[in-house]
N, C-alpha and C positions, 0 to 999 in steps of 0.2 A: 512588598517586593520579595521578602524572604519566603512568604507563602507561595507566591507565583513560581519562584525557582524550585521549591520543593515539589509543587504540583507538577511542573514540567518534567522533572526527573522521574517522579513516580509513574506518570502516564507513559513515558518513553520506555522505562524498564519493564513495566508490566506488559505493555503492548508487544514489545520485541520478544519477551520471554514466552509469550503465547504464540505469536504469529510466525516467528522464524522457524522453530522446530516443525510446526504444523505445515508451513509452506514447503520446507525441505522434503518432508515425507510425501506431500501431494506431488511436487515437481518430480521427485524420483519415481513415483508410481506412473506418472503420465509419460515420462521420458524413457524409463528403463524397464518397464514391464509390459506384458501383453494384455493389460486391462482393456476391456471393450470400450470403444468410443473415446479413446484417449485424446485424439485430435479435437473432437468436439468439446470435451471438457476444457481443454486448454484454451480453445477459442472463447468459451463462455467466460473464463477468467479475464481474458482480454476485454470482453464487453464490460465486465464489472469494473475494470480499471478505468474505462473511458466514461463511466457514469460520473458526472460532477459530484464532488463531495457534498456540497450543500443539497443537491437533489437527493442523493442517497440518504443523507441525514434526515431530510423531510420525510422520506419513505419510512424510516424507522420511527420517527415521531408518530406517524399515523398508526403504527403497529403497537408501540410500547409507551405512549404517553400514559402517565399514571391515572388520569381521569378519563380521557377520550380514546385511548389506544384500542384498536380493534381486538388485539389478543387479550388485553386486560378486560375488555367488556365481555368477551366470550367466557373467560375464566370466572369473572364476577357473576355472570348469569348461571353458570354451571355449578360452581363450587363456593361462591360467596367471597372469593378472595381475588385481589388484583396485585400479584406479587412483583410486577416489573415496573421500574421507574427509570426512564431513559435519561433523566436529568440528575443522575448521581455519578460518582466516580466510576463505578463499574459499568454504568450505562454509557459513559464517555469512552471507556476502554473497549466495550463491546462494539460501539459504533466505529471506532478506529479499525478494529480487527475485521469487522464485517464490510466496511466500505472499500478500503484499498490496501490495508496493511498486508493481508494474505495475498490478494490478487496480484499486486505489483511484484511481490517476491516470487510467486509461482511463474509469472510471465518472464521474469529475468533468469530464474534458476533452471527452468525446464530446458532451454537450449544448452546450458552449461552441462547438465547431466547427459543430455542426448548426444553430445559430441565427445564423450569420454570413450576411450578404447575399451571395449568389453573383454578383450583378451586378458586384461589385468584381473577382472572378476573371475574369469575362467581359471586362471592360474591359482587364485586364492581357493576356489572350490576344489580344484584337483588336489591341492595341498591339505585338504581337510577342513577348510573354513566354511562355516555355515553362512546362511544369508545375512543374518544380523552382524556376524563377525566381518564378513566381506564389506558390508555397507559401512561399518564403523572404522575398519582399518585400511580399506582400499578406496572405496568410492568417495567418502567424505574428505580424506586427505587430498585426493586428486582434485576435488572440486573446491578445496578450501580457499584458494585465491578469489574465485568467483563468489563464494558464500561471504567472504570477508568484505568484498566490495558492496554486495547487496546489503549486508548488515550496516556498514558505515553510511551508505546512502540513506537507508531507512532511518537510522538513528539521527542523522543530521536533519532530515526532513521532519522527524518527530520533535526535535528541539525547537522547530519553528512552527509547530502546529498552531492553528489559528481558528479556522472556520468552525470546526465541531465544538470547541470550547466556547466560542462566541455565541453559538446558538443554545447549546445544552448547559453551559456553565453559568449563564446569567441568573437563572432562578435561584441558585444556591451560592452565588458569588464565588464560583470556582474559576480562578484566573490562572493563566500560564503566561510565559514570556511574550508570545505573539499578541495576546490580548492587551497586555500592558503597553507594548510598543505602539499598537494601533491607537489606544486611548491617548497616549502622549502626543502622537502626530495629528490625531483628529481634532483635538481641542484647539481653541483659539485664544492666544496665539499658539502655534505648535511648539512643543518642547523637544526640539531635536537633540539638545545636549543630553538629557537623561535617557532619551531613546538610544543614543549612541553608546552610552554607558551599559545599558542592558544588552545591546548587541555585542559589546566587548566581552561581557560575561558569557554570552553564548559561544564566542570564539574561544574562550578559555576552555570550555568543555569540548569543543569540536576539534581543536588542534591535536590533542592526544589521540583522537580517533583516526585522524589522517596519518599520524605517525604509526599507529598500530597497523593500519592498512598497508602502508609501505613495507613494514616489517614482515607481514604475512606474505606479500607478493615477492619479497626478496629472499625468502627462506625455502624456496622449492628444492627439496632434497630428493627428488625422485625423477625418473626419466622413463622414456618408452622402452620396453624390453623386446619389442618386435619391430620389424621394418614395415609392417603392413597394418593399416587401421582396420579394426573390426568392430562393427556395431550390431549387436544382436540383443533383442529384448529378453528380459528374464521371464520365464514361464511361471505363473502364479499357481497353476494347477487347480486344486479344489478351492483356493481362495479367490479365484478370478472373479466370480460373480458376487460374492460378499463384498469384495473391494469395490466393485462397480456400484453396488447399492450404497455403500458408505460415501463414495464420491458423489453420487446422485443426491443423497441427503444433504451433503455439504453445499453443493451448488444450489439446491432449493432454498436452504436457509440463508446463505450469504448473498445470493444474487436474485433468485426468483421472487422471494418474499418482498424485499424492499422495492424492487423494480415494479412489481405488480401493484403494490400499495401506492407507490408514487403515481403510476398511471391512473389508478382509480381515483386518487385525490384530485386529479386535474378536472374531473367531472363533478366535484362536490361544490355545493353552494356555500358551505361553511367548512373550511379546512379542518379535517379531523373529527367532525361531528356526523355520526351515522344515524342518530336517533331523532333528528328533526323531521318534520313532515316534508316529503318530497325532497330528499337531500341531493338529487342529481340534476345537473344542468349542462348544456352545451355552451353557455354564454362565455365561460372562461376561454375556450378555444376560439370562439368567434371574435372576442375582444382582441385577442393577441394577433390573430391572422389578419384582421382588417386594419390593424394599426400600422401606419406607414413607418413608424419608428422601429417596428420589429424587423422589417426587411432591411432597413438601413443598418441596424445593429448586426444582422446576419452577414451582410456584405463586409462591414468593417472587421468583424471577427475573422472572417475567412481571409481577408487581405493581411491582417496582422499575423495570424497563425501561419499562413503559407509562407510569407516573406521571412519571418523570424526562424521558422523551421529550416528553410533552405539555406539561409545565411549561416545559421548556427551549425548545421551539418557540414558545410564546406569548411568553416573555421575549425571545427572539432577534428575533421579528418586530417587537416594540415597539421594541427598541433599533435595529434596522436602519432602521425608518421614521424615527425621530428623527435618525439619522446621515445618511441619504441624502436624505430628502424635506422636511426642515425647515431653518430658518436658526438653529437652537438654537446659542447662542454656544459652548458647550462640546462640540460634537459631535466635533471632531477629537480632543480628549482622551478623550472617551468611546469613540471608535473605537479609539484606541490601547490603552485600558484593557481592552477586550474581548478583546484578545490575551493578556493576562497570565495569566489562569487556565489557558489552553491551554498557555502556555509553561512553567508549573511542572510538575515531574514528578508524575504522578498518585499514585505510591506515597507521596510526601511529603504530598500533600493528605490 
């Protein structure tokens, strides 16, 4: 159990340390600069977010499996080495970063940066502040409540991480909180008591994050210095096309590679094996499409997703209105309580 706790903390800290600054920079470039195709890049990050985690993980296994991974096979043939192993700690961290850790942050942060009043940045530049100074002393403080919210949400979700470790951690017995809770509930008879204890430990880690979030939200010591909103993208000048190329490379690595490898694997006779005779087949698609269970599952998924989305949005709008726009005496407690269901591991719910 102690190893699982430490593994969870390590994965969360490393993933957030890599993904949050990277996502902030990408979101700022897409929302506040004149980089070409910014809207298209943002849309592609949305697509990356909607790719199921297990599917994206399967795509990276096809590419980076130590024995059968396509990239490792190419490097082995060319240079005699296969340096990548997806089933290690750094392989798990990479899969988190590449599947949704960056994509979801860009998706949430871009609108926050986009809606900032650019007159603050102009005032900073007129006063002699450079681009980096303006970003550090003006833009980031203005966006800090939103950044704090994204950080807390991502950290809480990271403490409950489950699918990636369940697939990639098994060969090396790398377990985290979510895996242990799943194993306790899955066994017969289910061990709900120890599972609740583990969830309580998760809560101990999460409650300080919620308190930190409320402190950040409540310490806004700045205000608008003009009565008219102004939104104007920053001109990158000579850096415009190099930034475009870097964003294109990022999209290719984080989105195009795993999605293409996943699509390619659906036509494989044996998952991940390219060197067998006649590796390609249409039977996988034929088997799924002709199965009555497939359409039944699609209909059930659509009904559950649509109903839960509608009801949760209505309830969330009502709660948010009472918390933000009224003087309801218990709104602070209500605000804190709305975090708790998100804080508990979904597998335990």
